[in-house]
C-alpha positions as MATLAB code, in Angstrom:
seq = 'MNIVVLAGGSSTEREVSIVSGQGICTALRKRNHKAVLVDAYFGKEEWGEEMFPLTYDIDAETAYMQAKSRELEESMKSRKEFFGPNVLDICKAADMVFLALHGSNGEDGKVQSVFDLMGIPYTGSGPLSSGMAMDKGITKMVFEAKGVPTPKGVTLQKGKCSSELADYDMDFPVIVKPCCGGSSVGVCIAKNQEEYEAALKESFSYENEAVVEQFIEGREFSVAVVDGKAYPVIEIAPLQGFYDYKNKYEAGSTIETCPAELPETLTREMQKYAELGYKALALQAYARLDFILDKEGNMYCLEANTLPGMTPTSLIPQEAKVLGMDYPELCEKLIEVSLKKYK';
ca = [
     -25.530  218.145   13.501;
     -23.370  214.829   14.580;
     -24.461  214.446   18.354;
     -22.970  212.115   21.297;
     -25.807  212.253   24.205;
     -23.390  211.721   26.863;
     -25.176  209.288   29.553;
     -24.726  206.647   31.581;
     -21.832  206.518   34.124;
     -21.158  205.876   37.657;
     -23.290  207.952   39.381;
     -25.937  207.355   42.108;
     -28.003  208.746   39.867;
     -27.069  206.455   36.356;
     -30.536  205.340   35.995;
     -32.317  208.699   36.172;
     -29.216  209.760   33.781;
     -30.371  206.796   30.936;
     -33.412  208.391   30.974;
     -32.689  211.911   30.310;
     -30.543  210.170   27.850;
     -32.502  208.269   25.725;
     -35.348  211.491   25.794;
     -33.019  214.113   24.584;
     -31.737  211.261   21.763;
     -35.326  211.076   20.543;
     -36.027  214.464   20.680;
     -33.187  215.326   18.893;
     -33.382  212.499   15.783;
     -36.874  214.481   15.323;
     -35.143  217.200   14.872;
     -32.920  215.847   11.836;
     -29.661  215.459   14.137;
     -27.577  212.494   13.710;
     -27.791  211.704   17.657;
     -26.450  208.737   18.830;
     -26.731  207.583   23.048;
     -23.361  206.663   24.604;
     -22.573  205.406   28.110;
     -19.957  207.260   29.509;
     -18.639  204.880   31.806;
     -19.098  201.245   29.625;
     -18.678  202.378   25.665;
     -19.311  199.853   23.495;
     -16.675  197.924   21.716;
     -18.390  198.057   18.392;
     -20.347  200.893   16.736;
     -21.106  199.449   13.104;
     -19.765  201.023    9.957;
     -21.107  204.569   10.735;
     -20.388  206.700   14.276;
     -23.699  208.420   13.317;
     -25.809  206.487   11.260;
     -29.030  208.087    9.622;
     -31.551  205.285   11.218;
     -30.621  204.046   14.944;
     -32.417  201.910   17.641;
     -32.121  204.210   20.378;
     -34.302  201.627   22.541;
     -31.909  199.107   21.654;
     -29.283  200.918   23.201;
     -31.094  202.313   26.221;
     -31.736  198.844   27.637;
     -28.174  198.091   26.631;
     -27.541  200.473   29.345;
     -29.766  199.468   31.590;
     -28.193  196.138   31.548;
     -24.742  197.376   32.056;
     -25.960  198.647   35.135;
     -26.122  195.672   36.897;
     -21.889  195.263   35.904;
     -21.288  198.326   37.642;
     -20.719  197.412   41.017;
     -17.996  194.687   40.613;
     -16.430  197.195   37.650;
     -15.775  199.930   39.763;
     -13.874  197.657   42.508;
     -11.118  196.639   39.610;
     -10.932  199.443   37.404;
      -9.638  202.715   37.555;
     -10.179  204.840   34.343;
     -13.722  206.073   33.899;
     -14.480  206.513   30.309;
     -15.152  203.135   28.353;
     -14.376  201.537   25.426;
     -14.329  204.405   21.948;
     -15.860  207.089   23.966;
     -13.530  209.527   23.813;
     -12.911  208.963   19.994;
     -16.754  209.325   18.761;
     -17.232  212.116   21.429;
     -13.999  213.900   19.308;
     -16.513  213.409   15.988;
     -19.493  214.614   17.455;
     -20.140  218.888   16.464;
     -21.566  218.529   19.693;
     -22.101  215.987   22.638;
     -25.257  216.771   24.817;
     -23.782  215.822   28.662;
     -27.246  213.793   30.102;
     -25.250  212.667   32.875;
     -26.138  213.484   36.662;
     -23.603  213.983   39.947;
     -20.309  212.759   40.566;
     -18.777  211.968   37.269;
     -20.609  214.133   34.401;
     -21.693  217.386   37.292;
     -19.027  218.143   39.087;
     -17.143  219.355   36.305;
     -14.235  216.620   35.683;
     -16.042  215.454   32.352;
     -15.739  218.622   31.752;
     -12.375  219.395   32.482;
     -11.046  216.479   29.838;
     -13.632  217.650   27.107;
     -11.983  221.304   27.463;
      -8.172  219.716   27.025;
      -9.667  218.196   24.227;
     -11.126  220.539   22.189;
     -14.719  218.439   22.535;
     -17.345  220.773   22.457;
     -20.385  220.187   24.944;
     -23.794  221.233   27.147;
     -23.601  223.222   29.645;
     -21.224  224.908   32.027;
     -17.513  224.633   31.709;
     -15.478  222.751   35.013;
     -14.770  225.428   37.730;
     -18.876  226.829   37.982;
     -19.942  223.283   37.503;
     -17.538  222.004   40.454;
     -18.489  224.911   42.393;
     -22.826  224.293   41.945;
     -22.048  220.928   43.039;
     -20.420  221.465   45.776;
     -22.077  222.606   47.973;
     -20.982  223.998   50.806;
     -19.083  226.224   48.015;
     -22.992  227.449   46.886;
     -24.017  228.436   49.991;
     -20.758  230.669   50.451;
     -21.120  232.215   47.380;
     -24.641  232.929   47.203;
     -24.234  234.795   51.042;
     -21.062  236.650   49.197;
     -23.548  237.770   46.395;
     -26.578  238.408   48.353;
     -28.364  235.404   47.174;
     -30.372  235.033   50.111;
     -30.013  230.983   51.415;
     -30.657  229.140   54.619;
     -28.065  229.090   57.154;
     -25.559  226.517   57.878;
     -22.586  224.729   57.870;
     -20.465  222.567   56.128;
     -19.034  220.101   58.175;
     -15.665  217.049   58.167;
     -15.837  213.289   58.800;
     -14.207  213.047   61.863;
     -13.268  216.514   63.008;
     -16.667  217.565   63.686;
     -19.327  218.444   66.821;
     -22.028  216.217   66.769;
     -23.390  219.288   68.979;
     -25.730  221.581   67.034;
     -25.102  224.272   69.390;
     -21.401  224.617   69.003;
     -22.524  226.093   65.515;
     -24.746  228.447   66.588;
     -27.849  226.030   65.073;
     -30.693  224.250   66.526;
     -33.273  221.670   65.337;
     -34.479  220.849   62.664;
     -31.552  220.941   60.651;
     -31.758  219.485   56.950;
     -28.204  217.039   56.764;
     -27.117  216.424   53.322;
     -23.819  215.045   51.110;
     -21.959  217.956   50.197;
     -21.550  216.658   46.639;
     -24.276  214.553   45.768;
     -27.164  215.202   43.780;
     -31.030  213.817   43.054;
     -31.363  214.672   47.151;
     -29.851  210.896   48.168;
     -28.768  210.459   51.129;
     -30.325  213.901   51.988;
     -32.515  213.481   55.378;
     -34.448  215.790   58.109;
     -33.608  215.976   61.729;
     -36.036  216.608   64.404;
     -33.776  215.548   67.340;
     -30.339  214.565   68.598;
     -31.051  210.649   68.087;
     -31.834  211.215   64.319;
     -29.252  213.816   63.800;
     -26.664  211.665   64.536;
     -28.649  209.096   62.446;
     -28.626  212.005   59.932;
     -25.228  212.072   59.917;
     -24.169  208.921   59.330;
     -26.171  208.250   56.190;
     -24.619  211.432   54.678;
     -20.624  210.783   55.509;
     -21.300  207.175   53.985;
     -21.888  208.983   50.633;
     -18.298  211.304   51.093;
     -16.106  212.985   53.341;
     -17.889  216.051   53.413;
     -21.314  217.305   54.838;
     -24.187  220.060   54.712;
     -26.228  220.830   57.769;
     -28.566  223.770   57.262;
     -31.368  225.053   58.984;
     -34.374  223.260   57.625;
     -37.185  225.556   55.966;
     -40.420  224.680   56.455;
     -42.522  226.042   52.956;
     -43.796  225.345   49.404;
     -40.888  224.399   46.917;
     -40.228  225.973   43.493;
     -37.407  225.788   40.975;
     -36.854  227.847   37.965;
     -35.045  227.048   35.131;
     -32.533  229.945   33.633;
     -31.523  229.537   30.189;
     -28.525  231.974   28.836;
     -29.366  233.896   31.625;
     -32.926  234.402   31.758;
     -35.131  233.013   33.531;
     -37.997  230.737   32.775;
     -41.509  230.230   34.415;
     -41.659  229.570   37.847;
     -42.753  225.981   38.759;
     -43.849  224.779   42.080;
     -42.810  220.872   43.325;
     -45.332  219.790   46.098;
     -44.973  216.602   46.801;
     -47.677  214.447   48.160;
     -45.705  213.057   51.482;
     -42.661  214.485   53.047;
     -40.123  216.627   50.697;
     -38.684  216.869   47.312;
     -36.749  213.344   47.632;
     -35.407  211.110   45.445;
     -38.466  209.012   45.672;
     -40.712  211.688   45.319;
     -38.467  213.193   42.162;
     -38.637  210.246   40.436;
     -41.732  208.099   40.986;
     -44.451  209.108   39.122;
     -47.813  210.768   41.113;
     -45.677  211.556   44.089;
     -45.607  214.897   43.497;
     -47.753  217.673   41.830;
     -46.073  220.052   39.685;
     -47.473  223.523   38.780;
     -46.785  225.453   36.447;
     -46.421  228.517   36.536;
     -46.516  228.480   40.253;
     -49.542  229.960   41.707;
     -47.967  233.011   43.301;
     -48.106  237.087   43.715;
     -46.287  238.821   40.386;
     -43.707  240.291   42.940;
     -42.610  237.389   44.381;
     -42.806  235.350   41.029;
     -40.196  238.561   40.256;
     -38.392  237.977   42.770;
     -37.788  234.566   42.693;
     -36.794  234.639   38.628;
     -34.283  237.702   39.958;
     -32.304  235.691   42.632;
     -32.486  232.721   40.199;
     -30.397  234.861   37.219;
     -28.377  236.324   40.328;
     -27.206  233.210   40.835;
     -26.506  231.522   37.810;
     -24.579  234.969   37.566;
     -22.815  234.304   41.285;
     -21.700  230.347   40.236;
     -20.355  231.719   36.755;
     -22.923  229.329   34.855;
     -23.489  229.138   31.253;
     -25.837  228.125   29.209;
     -28.646  226.622   31.551;
     -29.442  225.263   34.941;
     -32.154  224.788   37.438;
     -32.274  226.476   40.554;
     -34.187  225.699   44.246;
     -36.178  227.526   46.153;
     -38.377  227.352   49.302;
     -40.869  229.914   50.824;
     -41.672  230.476   54.355;
     -45.141  231.188   55.413;
     -43.743  234.558   56.395;
     -42.963  235.408   52.155;
     -38.941  235.060   53.073;
     -37.705  232.533   50.040;
     -34.505  230.995   50.102;
     -31.646  229.245   47.386;
     -31.173  226.317   48.476;
     -28.204  224.656   45.433;
     -27.799  225.221   41.436;
     -28.339  222.012   39.280;
     -26.131  222.409   36.082;
     -27.197  218.801   34.695;
     -30.920  218.945   35.863;
     -32.968  216.007   34.510;
     -33.823  215.776   31.259;
     -36.680  213.319   30.805;
     -39.969  214.784   29.060;
     -41.175  215.263   32.127;
     -38.299  216.823   34.146;
     -39.036  220.531   36.050;
     -37.585  222.103   32.749;
     -39.680  221.114   29.729;
     -42.129  221.978   31.558;
     -40.782  225.278   32.441;
     -40.848  225.917   28.530;
     -43.895  223.846   27.336;
     -45.519  227.379   29.272;
     -42.933  229.532   26.955;
     -44.499  227.693   23.846;
     -41.538  225.595   23.329;
     -41.846  221.622   23.124;
     -39.542  219.257   24.442;
     -37.467  218.949   20.811;
     -37.574  222.678   20.713;
     -36.021  222.816   24.324;
     -33.014  220.464   23.693;
     -32.536  221.986   19.822;
     -32.357  225.020   22.443;
     -30.194  223.961   25.086;
     -27.409  223.029   22.264;
     -27.886  226.771   20.610;
     -26.914  228.180   23.750;
     -24.266  225.844   24.765;
     -22.466  227.054   21.141;
     -22.312  230.093   22.502;
     -19.105  229.331   23.778;
     -17.091  228.619   21.666;
     -17.630  231.621   19.313;
];
């Protein structure tokens, strides 16, 4: 197949997206696909004689994208359009676009909406479910309505909210996070009023809505759901703090165990809620749902990731490995289940 691996973009998760894209493109090339890596935001003026060449220097394209990252902030000040030169043309020419974008303008349904209108097939969920899952406030409301256990919380609007937790029938400690952020960027734990006000300020520096939810102390887990079926549970144990941006992407900062060391009853229950959360948000193809388990054995689903990290050492590849599936096979699998949307 001729495949575009669309990565980069303009979100705070651009660098992680580039690493995901590099890994996916390399894996698909190993599976004999003519895959090319494309920067959604910067594109490229010249593609050469062939859009999908037999031989292709993935490392050179990755280096080009990483170098362009230095121009991102300045470019976004004056530029209005999202897609870079030739991006849509090459996507239209592809048999499939593998979305390796993370965060805003990629995971939130906007790119998916454009591709649906243009008849471009892509991996993952459609625009509506992507948008719901990206919005942590909406996700929480859907989970509550559909019986997926989730921590108590509230969505606050910048300039229109109280700084007193008691007004929302909550008390310390709480988690404060941007409503539509990703990779735990801007997420803070507040244990007192001073930390809470600082956390709100931090969250509102990213966007105009923030989710405040009761902090649950416990073990952290994640479950991939592929084509509606839960994969093995993986436990994430940061050596310090919680699973924030640093612990997600800095080598050696987190111990990940798959399958998680849990009683079989708790494993099945968490997988059941992962599948229920996937269904409640009308997700398609694949997603990753994050959980926390408190000391009493109560589990809470925190959020759903519709385009989770896909570096070769990311969580979903580790879960797939337990099932006997290597990284290239997983990338192939995600294309196969995504194609079901178009049959």
